[in-house]
C-alpha positions in Angstrom: -37.2 -27.2 -16.7 -36.9 -23.5 -15.5 -34.6 -23.1 -12.5 -35.1 -19.8 -10.6 -32.8 -18.0 -8.4 -34.0 -19.4 -5.2 -32.6 -23.1 -6.6 -29.1 -21.4 -7.3 -26.5 -20.8 -4.1 -26.1 -17.3 -4.3 -23.1 -15.3 -2.4 -23.9 -13.6 1.1 -25.7 -10.5 1.0 -24.4 -9.4 4.4 -21.0 -8.7 5.0 -18.6 -10.2 7.5 -18.3 -6.7 8.8 -20.7 -4.1 8.9 -21.2 -0.9 11.2 -23.0 2.0 10.9 -24.6 4.7 12.5 -28.0 5.3 14.0 -29.9 7.1 11.8 -34.2 8.1 11.6 -34.5 7.3 8.2 -32.7 6.5 4.5 -32.5 7.9 1.5 -32.1 4.8 -0.3 -35.6 4.0 -1.3 -35.7 6.8 -3.5 -31.7 6.3 -4.7 -32.8 2.8 -5.9 -36.3 3.4 -7.7 -34.5 5.6 -9.3 -31.2 3.2 -10.7 -34.2 0.5 -11.5 -35.8 3.0 -14.0 -32.6 3.6 -15.4 -32.4 -0.2 -15.9 -29.9 -0.9 -12.9 -31.9 -3.1 -10.6 -29.5 -3.8 -7.6 -28.8 -6.8 -6.2 -29.9 -7.0 -1.8 -26.6 -6.6 -0.4 -26.1 -3.3 -3.1 -29.4 -2.1 -1.8 -28.1 -2.5 2.1 -25.2 -0.8 1.5 -27.2 2.0 -0.1 -29.6 1.6 2.6 -27.2 2.4 5.8 -24.8 4.9 3.8 -27.7 7.3 3.1 -29.4 6.8 6.4 -30.2 10.5 7.7 -30.4 12.1 11.0 -33.6 14.0 12.7 -32.0 17.2 10.8 -32.1 15.7 7.1 -28.1 15.3 7.0 -26.1 11.7 6.6 -25.8 10.0 9.7 -22.7 8.6 7.9 -19.9 11.3 6.8 -17.7 8.6 5.2 -18.8 5.4 4.1 -16.3 2.1 3.4 -17.2 -0.3 1.2 -14.6 -3.3 0.7 -15.6 -6.7 -1.3 -13.8 -8.4 -4.0 -13.1 -8.0 -7.6 -16.4 -8.3 -10.1 -18.7 -8.4 -7.7 -20.8 -5.7 -9.0 -19.5 -2.6 -6.4 -19.8 -0.5 -9.5 -23.5 -0.3 -9.1 -23.6 1.1 -6.2 -21.2 3.7 -7.1 -23.7 4.3 -10.4 -26.5 4.5 -8.2 -25.4 6.6 -5.4 -24.1 9.3 -7.9 -28.0 9.2 -10.3 -29.1 10.0 -6.8 -26.7 12.6 -6.3 -27.5 14.5 -9.7 -31.2 13.8 -9.8 -32.2 13.6 -6.3 -30.7 15.7 -3.9 -29.0 18.6 -5.6 -25.7 18.0 -5.2 -23.9 20.5 -7.2 -20.6 19.0 -7.4 -19.8 15.2 -7.2 -16.2 14.0 -7.5 -15.2 10.4 -9.0 -12.0 9.7 -8.8 -9.9 6.4 -9.9 -6.6 5.6 -9.4 -6.2 4.8 -13.0 -7.5 7.1 -15.7 -8.9 3.8 -17.3 -10.9 2.8 -14.2 -12.5 6.2 -14.2 -13.0 6.7 -18.0 -14.8 3.1 -17.9 -16.9 4.7 -14.6 -18.0 7.4 -16.8 -18.8 5.8 -20.2 -20.9 3.2 -17.7 -23.4 6.4 -15.9 -23.3 7.9 -19.3 -25.0 4.7 -20.7 -27.2 4.3 -18.3 -28.4 8.0 -18.6 -28.6 8.2 -22.1 -31.4 5.1 -22.2 -33.0 6.6 -20.1 -35.7 9.9 -21.2 -36.4 11.1 -18.1 -33.0 11.7 -17.1 -31.3 12.4 -20.5 -33.5 15.4 -21.2 -32.0 17.0 -17.8 -28.6 16.9 -18.9 -27.2 20.1 -20.5 -23.9 18.4 -21.8 -21.5 15.7 -21.1 -18.1 16.4 -22.4 -14.7 14.7 -22.1 -11.5 16.5 -22.8 -7.7 16.9 -21.2 -8.0 13.1 -19.3 -11.2 14.2 -17.6 -14.6 13.4 -18.1 -18.6 14.6 -16.5 -21.9 15.6 -17.1 -23.6 18.8 -16.3 -27.3 19.1 -15.6 -28.9 22.0 -17.3 -30.2 25.1 -14.7 -33.8 24.4 -14.8 -32.7 20.7 -13.5 -30.7 22.1 -10.6 -27.2 22.5 -12.9 -25.6 19.5 -11.3 -22.1 18.5 -11.7 -20.5 15.1 -12.5 -16.6 15.1 -12.2 -14.5 12.2 -13.3 -10.7 12.3 -12.8 -7.8 9.9 -12.5 -5.7 10.7 -8.7 -3.1 12.9 -8.6 -1.7 14.4 -5.5 -3.6 16.9 -6.1 -6.5 16.1 -7.2 -9.7 17.9 -6.0 -7.8 20.8 -4.5 -9.7 23.5 -4.9 -13.5 21.6 -5.8 -15.5 22.2 -2.6 -17.5 19.1 -3.6 -20.9 18.2 -2.1 -20.0 14.3 -2.3 -16.3 12.2 -3.5 -16.5 9.0 -4.9 -13.2 7.0 -4.3 -12.7 4.1 -6.1 -10.0 1.9 -6.3 -9.5 3.4 -2.5 -6.5 0.8 -1.7 -4.2 3.1 -3.6 -5.5 6.5 -2.0 -2.4 8.1 -0.1 -2.1 10.3 2.9 -1.3 13.3 0.3 -4.1 12.8 -1.8 -6.4 12.9 1.4 -4.8 15.8 2.5 -5.9 17.4 -0.6 -8.7 16.1 -0.6 -10.7 16.4 2.6 -11.0 19.9 3.2 -12.8 20.8 -0.4 -15.2 19.2 1.7 -15.6 21.3 4.9 -17.5 24.0 3.8 -20.3 22.3 2.3 -23.8 21.8 4.4 -24.2 18.2 4.1 -20.8 16.7 2.6 -20.7 12.9 2.5 -17.9 11.0 0.9 -17.7 7.2 -0.1 -14.3 4.6 -0.3 -14.5 1.4 -2.6 -12.3 -0.7 -2.7 -10.3 -4.1 -2.7 -6.9 -5.0 0.1 -3.7 -3.1 -1.0 -0.9 -4.2 -1.3 1.3 -1.7 0.2 1.4 -2.8 3.9 1.3 0.3 4.9 -1.2 2.1 2.8 -3.2 4.9 3.9 -6.7 2.2 3.9 -5.5 0.2 6.8 -6.3 3.2 9.4 -9.6 3.9 7.4 -10.1 0.1 8.0 -9.6 0.9 11.2 -11.6 3.4 12.1 -14.4 1.0 10.0 -14.0 -1.6 12.5 -14.0 0.2 15.5 -17.5 1.7 14.9 -16.3 5.5 14.4 -18.7 8.3 14.5 -20.3 9.1 11.5 -19.4 6.5 9.7 -20.3 3.5 8.1 -18.2 0.2 7.1 -18.4 -2.7 4.9 -16.0 -6.1 4.4 -17.1 -9.1 2.8 -13.2 -10.1 2.8 -12.7 -12.6 4.6 -10.8 -12.9 8.7 -7.3 -15.0 7.6 -4.0 -14.5 9.0 -1.3 -15.3 5.6 1.1 -15.8 7.5 -0.9 -18.8 8.3 0.1 -21.7 6.1 -3.5 -23.8 7.5 -5.4 -20.3 6.5 -3.8 -20.1 3.1 -4.8 -23.7 2.7 -8.0 -22.8 4.4 -8.9 -20.0 1.5 -8.1 -22.4 -1.5 -10.4 -25.3 -0.6 -13.1 -23.7 1.6 -16.0 -23.4 -1.0 -18.6 -21.8 2.0 -15.8 -19.1 2.4 -15.9 -18.1 -1.3 -19.6 -17.9 -1.0 -19.6 -15.8 1.8 -16.6 -13.0 0.7 -18.4 -12.4 -2.6 -22.0 -11.8 -2.6 -21.9 -12.0 -6.7 -21.0 -15.4 -6.3 -23.9 -17.6 -8.7 -25.2 -14.3 -9.7 -22.3 -12.8 -12.0 -19.2 -15.5 -10.5 -19.5 -18.6 -11.1 -18.3 -21.2 -8.8 -16.5 -23.1 -11.5 -14.6 -20.3 -12.6 -13.7 -19.5 -9.0 -12.7 -22.9 -8.8 -10.0 -22.2 -11.6 -8.7 -19.2 -9.8 -8.0 -20.9 -6.8 -5.8 -23.2 -9.2 -2.1 -22.8 -9.4 -2.4 -21.7 -12.8 -4.9 -19.0 -11.7 -4.4 -16.5 -9.3 -2.5 -18.6 -7.1 -1.0 -16.6 -3.7 -3.0 -14.0 -4.9 -6.5 -15.8 -4.4 -6.8 -14.9 -0.6 -6.7 -11.1 -1.4 -8.4 -11.1 -5.2 -10.9 -13.1 -4.3 -11.8 -13.5 -1.1 -10.3 -10.1 -0.3 -7.9 -11.2 2.5 -6.0 -8.0 3.9 -2.5 -8.7 3.9 -0.2 -8.3 7.3 0.0 -4.5 7.8 3.4 -2.7 8.6 4.8 -2.5 12.0 6.7 -0.2 14.1 10.6 -1.1 14.1 10.5 -0.7 18.4 8.3 -4.1 18.2 11.3 -6.0 17.0 14.2 -3.6 18.1 15.2 -2.6 21.2 15.4 1.2 21.5 16.4 1.0 25.2 19.3 -1.6 24.6 20.7 -0.2 21.6 21.4 3.2 23.7 22.8 1.2 26.1 25.6 -0.5 23.2 26.5 3.5 22.6 30.2 3.6 23.9 32.2 6.1 22.2 35.6 5.3 22.3 34.4 1.7 20.3 36.5 0.9 16.9 37.3 -1.5 14.0 40.4 -4.0 14.4 40.7 -5.2 11.3 38.4 -6.0 8.2 35.6 -3.4 7.4 32.4 -3.9 5.1 30.4 -0.8 3.6 27.1 -0.5 2.3 24.8 2.6 1.0 21.0 3.3 0.7 18.9 6.2 -0.2 15.9 7.3 0.9 12.5 6.4 -1.7 12.5 10.5 -2.6 16.4 10.5 -3.6 17.3 13.4 -1.4 18.7 12.1 1.5 21.8 8.9 1.0 23.6 7.3 3.6 27.0 4.9 4.1 27.7 3.1 6.8 30.3 0.3 8.6 30.8 -2.7 9.9 33.5 -4.5 11.8 34.5 -6.7 15.0 36.3 -5.0 17.9 39.3 -6.5 19.7 37.2 -8.2 22.0 35.2 -10.1 19.3 31.6 -7.6 19.4 30.9 -6.0 16.2 30.8 -2.4 15.7 28.7 -0.3 13.1 29.0 3.3 12.2 27.6 5.6 9.5 30.4 6.7 7.8 28.5 9.5 5.7 25.3 11.1 5.2 24.1 13.9 3.0 21.7 15.1 0.4 21.8 13.8 -3.3 22.7 11.0 -4.2 25.5 12.8 -7.1 28.4 12.1 -3.9 28.0 8.5 -3.5 29.9 7.0 -6.2 33.2 8.9 -5.5 33.0 8.6 -1.7 32.7 5.0 -2.1 35.6 4.7 -4.6 37.5 6.4 -1.5 36.7 4.5 0.7 37.4 1.3 -1.2 40.6 2.4 -2.2 41.7 3.4 1.2 39.7 0.4 4.0 39.9 -2.5 1.2 36.6 -3.8 2.2 35.9 -7.6 2.5 32.4 -6.1 0.5 30.2 -3.4 -0.3 26.5 -4.3 0.3 23.9 -2.8 -2.4 20.1 -3.3 -2.4 19.7 -3.6 -6.1 15.9 -4.1 -5.5 16.1 -0.6 -3.3 16.3 3.3 -4.6 19.9 3.2 -4.0 20.1 -0.3 -7.1 20.1 2.3 -9.6 23.0 3.0 -9.1 24.6 -0.3 -10.0 25.9 0.7 -13.4 27.8 3.8 -12.2 29.4 1.7 -9.4 30.6 -0.5 -11.7 31.9 2.2 -14.3 33.9 3.4 -11.7 35.5 0.3 -10.8 33.1 -1.2 -7.5 31.7 -4.3 -9.3 30.4 -7.8 -9.0 32.5 -10.6 -8.3 33.4 -12.5 -11.0 33.9 -15.7 -9.4 30.8 -15.8 -6.8 32.5 -18.1 -4.6 35.3 -16.6 -4.1 34.6 -12.5 -4.5 37.7 -9.8 -3.9 37.9 -7.6 -1.7 36.1 -4.7 -2.6 32.7 -6.2 -4.5 29.6 -5.5 -4.5 27.3 -7.8 -2.5 24.2 -7.5 -2.9 21.2 -9.7 -1.3 18.4 -11.5 -2.0 15.1 -10.3 -1.4 15.4 -13.5 1.7 19.1 -12.7 2.9 17.3 -8.7 3.4 14.9 -10.4 5.5 17.6 -12.4 7.4 19.8 -9.3 7.8 17.2 -7.1 9.3 16.5 -9.7 11.8 20.3 -10.5 12.8 20.7 -7.2 13.4 17.8 -6.9 15.6 19.7 -9.8 17.6 22.7 -8.6 17.4 21.6 -5.1 19.0 19.5 -7.4 21.7 21.6 -9.6 22.6 23.8 -6.9 23.6 26.2 -8.3 21.0 26.6 -4.8 18.6 28.4 -1.5 19.6 28.3 1.9 18.6 29.5 5.4 19.3 26.3 6.9 19.8 25.2 9.0 16.8 22.3 10.9 16.6 21.0 10.1 13.2 20.9 6.1 13.3 19.5 6.6 16.8 17.1 8.8 15.2 16.5 6.0 12.2 15.8 3.0 14.9 13.4 5.4 16.6 11.0 6.3 13.9 11.7 2.9 11.9 9.0 0.4 10.7 8.9 -2.9 9.7 7.3 -4.4 6.2 6.5 -7.9 5.7 8.9 -10.0 3.7 7.3 -13.4 3.0 7.5 -14.9 6.7 10.1 -12.5 7.7 10.5 -8.6 7.9 12.5 -5.6 6.3 12.9 -2.3 7.3 10.0 0.2 5.9 12.0 3.1 3.8 8.8 4.4 2.5 5.8 3.6 5.5 8.7 5.8 8.3 8.6 8.2 10.1 12.2 9.5 9.8 14.8 9.3 7.3 15.8 5.3 8.0 18.5 5.1 4.9 21.3 5.0 8.2 19.9 1.9 9.4 19.0 0.1 6.4 22.8 1.0 5.1 24.5 0.0 9.2 22.2 -3.7 8.5 23.1 -4.1 5.1 27.0 -3.6 5.7 26.2 -6.0 8.8 24.8 -8.2 6.3 27.7 -8.0 3.7 30.7 -8.6 6.6 29.7 -11.5 7.7 28.6 -13.2 4.5 32.1 -12.2 2.9 34.6 -11.9 5.7 35.4 -15.5 5.6 35.6 -16.2 2.1 37.1 -13.3 0.3 40.3 -13.3 -1.1 42.8 -10.3 -2.3 43.5 -9.9 -5.6 46.0 -12.1 -7.2 49.3 -10.1 -7.6 51.9 -12.0 -10.2 54.6 -9.4 -8.8 54.4 -10.7 -5.5 56.1 -14.0 -7.2 58.6 -12.3 -8.7 62.2 -12.8 -6.5 
């Protein structure tokens, strides 16, 4: 008995989200036929993306300048890329095609695949002047009689693509794109008569990735943009949605157009098990976008913060310090927290300077002067690199976690960082935190953004619009005080018992 594809359940050939501008014709049929002549037979969903992505206006120009395609791994997005590049080289006369990926190995594999397609097709291969691979870059160049077009494969860096005026840009692994990379790339296309840029990817790990903006444009139906997303519309912070992702087989088929063809259901079943993809299953297999980073004022009221300024505010009694460094290590801050005479908290930035070389010496001075209940340090953040230097200078972890000493380090877990941020915001919003009106701290609050931390949130250093090291240090100083002030002890002094 022969089983045909009609007898096999297949994944959805249309996306959950599909947006494209109107067009009068499409160049896709020629591309699809060309790909077939090279042995690349495209699925209906791949043809759909090409059909709408290659829509043409009445003047012959592309209806879509940007084409964005998001589909889980191993479904066959590479086939769309290869077909589009074959069309660019052999049909459309595009003079420079840039194919970039986040990692060199991905770009290299893409080069080998399309080279194989061309070499096995004599009618195409005879038009090639040369294939090259050198200095971390590969490419294909056609003979001048065949148009002289070039297809280059590169791994992205901040300046990749700068200076190359490409007719077509293929951006694989688009989830890893940065604003800097796009700033280097987009101007190179502005002078081309009919440019086009294609984005392919899976949901990003970074909650502030540039790709979130691309998705927003695509879903809103931005002019001159085609957008396709097979990913499930689930909320990963919702337990019911997480459970549904693991159990809803219909959803699996809706998100994976190649399920039943290239991907087998039993394999996805294995991926859904705890020993498979685990918590990554909704993202990797169902294309669910993780929660996006949000603006700080949504969790911390700036107006309330400003009303809590008191130029005469000061601490009475014990204090705690904490430090933080910006991601690019160009600035660092040390903050202090303690209680006032009325029992209300007081926070203050003690020092903020460029660079990092001054921090250890300054903390040692503050420790000797104030004998703090603790010095807060987030070892998973940029300041974590100073742990060894601090320990060498005598700022150490407690020998006994249950009986920390004055001046010992206090290192939070990821869960405690989330709690510390929430508690800091609560203290401000409930008017239980005073400050002396320092502009650098207020500006940090004004420009701060948040990032998800499981079911909580934390300050997003890399995604905020300003230097938020004063705010991060202040939050950590408050946490260090609240967790240590009631249990800290002074070092035992044997001489104190000598009469």
